[in-house]
C-alpha positions as a LaTeX table, in Angstrom:
\begin{tabular}{lrrr}
\hline
Residue & $x$ (\AA) & $y$ (\AA) & $z$ (\AA) \\
\hline
Met1 & 0.32 & $-0.12$ & 0.03 \\
Thr2 & 1.50 & 3.50 & $-0.71$ \\
Trp3 & 0.33 & 6.88 & 0.64 \\
Thr4 & 1.15 & 10.34 & $-0.13$ \\
Gly5 & 1.31 & 12.78 & 2.70 \\
Glu6 & 2.97 & 15.97 & 4.07 \\
Ala7 & 4.96 & 15.70 & 7.41 \\
Pro8 & 4.03 & 17.88 & 10.27 \\
Ala9 & 6.48 & 21.33 & 10.89 \\
Glu10 & 9.12 & 20.37 & 13.29 \\
Gly11 & 8.22 & 21.88 & 16.37 \\
Ser12 & 10.51 & 23.43 & 19.06 \\
Gly13 & 10.83 & 22.93 & 22.35 \\
Ala14 & 10.77 & 19.52 & 23.39 \\
Pro15 & 11.76 & 16.83 & 21.72 \\
Val16 & 9.07 & 15.83 & 19.09 \\
His17 & 9.13 & 13.03 & 15.98 \\
Tyr18 & 5.83 & 12.45 & 14.00 \\
Ile19 & 5.33 & 8.72 & 12.57 \\
Tyr20 & 2.40 & 7.34 & 10.55 \\
Arg21 & 0.02 & 4.61 & 11.40 \\
Val22 & $-1.83$ & 2.51 & 9.13 \\
Tyr23 & $-4.46$ & 0.35 & 10.20 \\
Arg24 & $-5.51$ & $-2.69$ & 8.48 \\
Arg25 & $-9.52$ & $-4.45$ & 8.96 \\
Pro26 & $-10.82$ & $-7.05$ & 6.78 \\
Glu27 & $-13.84$ & $-6.34$ & 4.87 \\
Asp28 & $-16.82$ & $-6.87$ & 6.81 \\
Ser29 & $-15.09$ & $-7.18$ & 10.03 \\
Ala30 & $-14.82$ & $-5.03$ & 12.66 \\
Leu31 & $-11.20$ & $-6.00$ & 13.83 \\
Arg32 & $-9.02$ & $-2.85$ & 13.01 \\
Ile33 & $-5.18$ & $-4.70$ & 12.87 \\
Leu34 & $-1.90$ & $-1.92$ & 12.72 \\
Ala35 & $-0.11$ & $-2.86$ & 9.39 \\
Gly36 & 2.95 & $-0.39$ & 10.06 \\
Glu37 & 4.78 & 2.41 & 11.05 \\
Val38 & 6.54 & 4.60 & 8.83 \\
Pro39 & 8.63 & 7.30 & 10.20 \\
Ala40 & 7.42 & 10.99 & 8.78 \\
Gly41 & 9.68 & 13.25 & 7.24 \\
Ser42 & 10.36 & 15.78 & 4.16 \\
Glu43 & 9.13 & 13.07 & 1.64 \\
Arg44 & 6.10 & 14.28 & 0.00 \\
Ser45 & 5.27 & 9.99 & $-0.28$ \\
Tyr46 & 5.80 & 6.99 & 1.65 \\
Arg47 & 5.72 & 3.52 & 0.85 \\
Leu48 & 4.47 & 0.29 & 3.58 \\
Thr49 & 4.69 & $-2.86$ & 2.47 \\
Asp50 & 1.67 & $-5.00$ & 4.32 \\
Ser51 & 2.83 & $-8.64$ & 4.75 \\
Gly52 & 0.12 & $-9.60$ & 7.02 \\
Thr53 & $-2.56$ & $-10.07$ & 4.25 \\
Glu54 & $-4.46$ & $-13.01$ & 2.30 \\
Trp55 & $-4.36$ & $-13.21$ & $-1.85$ \\
Glu56 & $-8.19$ & $-13.35$ & $-3.02$ \\
Lys57 & $-9.74$ & $-10.55$ & $-0.02$ \\
Thr58 & $-10.39$ & $-7.17$ & 0.40 \\
Tyr59 & $-9.14$ & $-4.80$ & 2.93 \\
Glu60 & $-9.72$ & $-1.27$ & 4.36 \\
Tyr61 & $-6.77$ & 0.71 & 4.69 \\
Arg62 & $-6.93$ & 3.84 & 6.78 \\
Ala63 & $-3.41$ & 5.88 & 8.28 \\
Glu64 & $-3.12$ & 8.70 & 10.83 \\
Thr65 & $-0.20$ & 10.93 & 11.76 \\
Val66 & 0.77 & 10.26 & 15.25 \\
Thr67 & 2.61 & 13.15 & 17.85 \\
Val68 & 5.91 & 11.09 & 19.69 \\
Ile69 & 6.50 & 13.86 & 22.53 \\
Ala70 & 9.50 & 12.54 & 24.98 \\
Gln71 & 9.30 & 13.41 & 28.41 \\
Glu72 & 12.12 & 13.19 & 31.40 \\
Asn73 & 11.65 & 10.66 & 32.94 \\
Lys74 & 7.99 & 9.50 & 31.89 \\
Ala75 & 6.83 & 7.37 & 29.24 \\
Gln76 & 7.04 & 9.17 & 26.09 \\
Leu77 & 3.23 & 11.01 & 24.96 \\
Gln78 & 1.79 & 10.04 & 21.91 \\
Ile79 & $-1.23$ & 11.94 & 19.93 \\
Glu80 & $-3.15$ & 10.26 & 17.23 \\
Gly81 & $-4.58$ & 12.49 & 14.73 \\
Asp82 & $-7.50$ & 12.77 & 12.28 \\
Glu83 & $-7.99$ & 9.28 & 10.19 \\
Thr84 & $-7.60$ & 9.56 & 6.36 \\
Pro85 & $-10.79$ & 8.52 & 4.51 \\
Glu86 & $-10.59$ & 5.08 & 4.31 \\
Ile87 & $-9.62$ & 3.39 & 1.07 \\
Lys88 & $-10.47$ & $-0.37$ & $-0.18$ \\
Val89 & $-7.60$ & $-2.99$ & $-1.34$ \\
Phe90 & $-8.48$ & $-5.95$ & $-3.57$ \\
Thr91 & $-4.95$ & $-8.54$ & $-3.07$ \\
Asn92 & $-4.83$ & $-10.23$ & $-6.92$ \\
Asp93 & $-2.48$ & $-12.78$ & $-6.76$ \\
Val94 & $-0.88$ & $-11.78$ & $-10.40$ \\
Phe95 & 2.25 & $-13.57$ & $-10.04$ \\
Pro96 & 3.11 & $-16.92$ & $-11.49$ \\
Pro97 & 5.32 & $-19.46$ & $-10.10$ \\
Ala98 & 9.22 & $-19.90$ & $-10.81$ \\
Val99 & 9.83 & $-20.54$ & $-14.20$ \\
Pro100 & 10.72 & $-24.67$ & $-14.01$ \\
Thr101 & 14.35 & $-25.66$ & $-14.45$ \\
Gly102 & 16.64 & $-28.73$ & $-15.90$ \\
Leu103 & 14.54 & $-30.19$ & $-18.44$ \\
Gln104 & 15.50 & $-33.56$ & $-19.53$ \\
Thr105 & 14.19 & $-36.17$ & $-21.92$ \\
Val106 & 15.08 & $-39.88$ & $-22.78$ \\
Ser107 & 13.07 & $-41.79$ & $-25.04$ \\
Ser108 & 12.24 & $-45.30$ & $-25.07$ \\
Gly109 & 14.64 & $-47.86$ & $-26.57$ \\
Pro110 & 14.50 & $-49.94$ & $-29.85$ \\
Gly111 & 11.98 & $-52.80$ & $-29.61$ \\
Gln112 & 9.93 & $-51.12$ & $-27.28$ \\
Lys113 & 6.56 & $-49.47$ & $-27.14$ \\
Thr114 & 7.54 & $-45.14$ & $-28.17$ \\
Phe115 & 7.46 & $-42.64$ & $-25.81$ \\
Ile116 & 9.58 & $-40.24$ & $-24.41$ \\
Asp117 & 10.06 & $-39.22$ & $-20.84$ \\
Leu118 & 10.62 & $-35.94$ & $-19.22$ \\
Val119 & 11.82 & $-34.91$ & $-15.72$ \\
Trp120 & 12.13 & $-31.42$ & $-14.23$ \\
Ala121 & 13.79 & $-29.78$ & $-11.31$ \\
Pro122 & 10.72 & $-29.67$ & $-9.09$ \\
Val123 & 9.31 & $-25.63$ & $-7.86$ \\
Ser124 & 9.08 & $-25.20$ & $-4.95$ \\
Asp125 & 6.29 & $-22.34$ & $-4.39$ \\
Ile126 & 3.50 & $-22.55$ & $-1.64$ \\
Asp127 & 0.64 & $-21.95$ & $-3.75$ \\
Leu128 & 2.08 & $-24.80$ & $-6.89$ \\
Asp129 & $-1.06$ & $-26.20$ & $-8.41$ \\
Gly130 & 1.37 & $-28.23$ & $-11.18$ \\
Tyr131 & 2.47 & $-28.04$ & $-14.74$ \\
Asn132 & 2.35 & $-27.47$ & $-18.05$ \\
Val133 & 3.69 & $-29.84$ & $-20.63$ \\
Tyr134 & 4.41 & $-28.43$ & $-24.29$ \\
Arg135 & 5.96 & $-30.26$ & $-27.44$ \\
His136 & 6.75 & $-29.51$ & $-30.81$ \\
Glu137 & 8.48 & $-30.14$ & $-33.83$ \\
Glu138 & 11.23 & $-28.51$ & $-35.31$ \\
Gly139 & 9.76 & $-24.96$ & $-37.41$ \\
Glu140 & 6.07 & $-25.49$ & $-36.03$ \\
Ala141 & 4.71 & $-24.02$ & $-33.11$ \\
Ala142 & 4.14 & $-25.88$ & $-29.65$ \\
Val143 & 1.08 & $-26.90$ & $-28.17$ \\
Lys144 & $-0.01$ & $-27.85$ & $-24.38$ \\
Leu145 & 0.33 & $-31.44$ & $-24.36$ \\
Asn146 & $-2.19$ & $-31.66$ & $-20.39$ \\
Ala147 & $-5.35$ & $-30.94$ & $-20.11$ \\
Glu148 & $-5.36$ & $-30.83$ & $-16.10$ \\
Pro149 & $-2.01$ & $-29.33$ & $-14.72$ \\
Val150 & 0.79 & $-32.52$ & $-13.74$ \\
Lys151 & 1.03 & $-32.81$ & $-10.17$ \\
Thr152 & 4.50 & $-33.87$ & $-10.27$ \\
Pro153 & 7.94 & $-33.55$ & $-12.01$ \\
Ala154 & 7.97 & $-35.85$ & $-14.40$ \\
Tyr155 & 5.61 & $-36.71$ & $-17.66$ \\
Arg156 & 5.44 & $-39.05$ & $-19.94$ \\
Asp157 & 4.71 & $-38.36$ & $-23.65$ \\
Ala158 & 3.36 & $-41.87$ & $-25.44$ \\
Ser159 & 1.71 & $-40.17$ & $-28.39$ \\
Val160 & 5.28 & $-40.06$ & $-30.51$ \\
Val161 & 6.33 & $-41.29$ & $-33.88$ \\
Ser162 & 9.19 & $-43.50$ & $-34.41$ \\
Gly163 & 12.07 & $-41.57$ & $-36.77$ \\
Lys164 & 11.16 & $-37.89$ & $-35.34$ \\
Arg165 & 12.18 & $-35.12$ & $-33.23$ \\
Tyr166 & 10.32 & $-32.83$ & $-30.70$ \\
Leu167 & 11.47 & $-30.59$ & $-28.54$ \\
Tyr168 & 9.96 & $-30.11$ & $-25.25$ \\
Ser169 & 9.38 & $-27.05$ & $-22.81$ \\
Val170 & 7.03 & $-26.94$ & $-19.34$ \\
Ser171 & 5.54 & $-23.74$ & $-17.59$ \\
Ala172 & 4.49 & $-23.65$ & $-13.50$ \\
Val173 & 0.76 & $-22.94$ & $-13.07$ \\
Asp174 & 0.17 & $-22.03$ & $-9.28$ \\
Val175 & $-3.46$ & $-22.09$ & $-7.57$ \\
Arg176 & $-5.46$ & $-18.98$ & $-9.54$ \\
Gly177 & $-4.30$ & $-20.30$ & $-12.54$ \\
Asn178 & $-1.07$ & $-18.06$ & $-13.12$ \\
Glu179 & 1.52 & $-19.53$ & $-15.23$ \\
Ser180 & 5.18 & $-18.92$ & $-15.42$ \\
Gly181 & 7.02 & $-18.56$ & $-18.58$ \\
Arg182 & 8.37 & $-21.75$ & $-20.05$ \\
Ser183 & 11.85 & $-23.24$ & $-19.08$ \\
Glu184 & 14.55 & $-24.05$ & $-21.62$ \\
Glu185 & 13.92 & $-26.67$ & $-24.76$ \\
Ala186 & 15.20 & $-30.07$ & $-24.02$ \\
Gly187 & 14.63 & $-32.17$ & $-27.78$ \\
Glu188 & 14.35 & $-35.86$ & $-27.79$ \\
Met189 & 14.54 & $-38.17$ & $-31.19$ \\
Val190 & 12.34 & $-41.60$ & $-30.85$ \\
Pro191 & 14.21 & $-44.53$ & $-32.32$ \\
\hline
\end{tabular}
């Protein structure tokens, strides 16, 4: 969340400083949570990252200026100012998982039923749903082979023809359908 504000003028006399305090409230809830504080200075814009949210939820935010006065031999005095108008933020996950790496291919041996096995390093994103596998022949567009995300970092392509060379790549997909870029290609000739 980013908001713009002006720092109040520095006072003279007792040591005074200012902070901006930001509150988050889940939509349709009375619970108000401190999302964070930012020291006020001469900047016109301030940035605060709120890591206490969940994806695909709406939150309402307000900020307030707090004047902090140091007192000798006493606890500091904090005077809260008026709150800003409320703004709503929907936490929409549009971030794809990491791109899979280490793709390797191997074809079946002579005299066996034809297939090409693929393996790659697993992606460790928490919200990973699976992988998409793409195949093409030289000079042609890649086609996705799976209808649903592949749940493990391995795939067997049994719809290959002897004597042809195929090129493969894989992508990772999260539970909200965000898809990573494709891995580097790996190729294999079917005997």
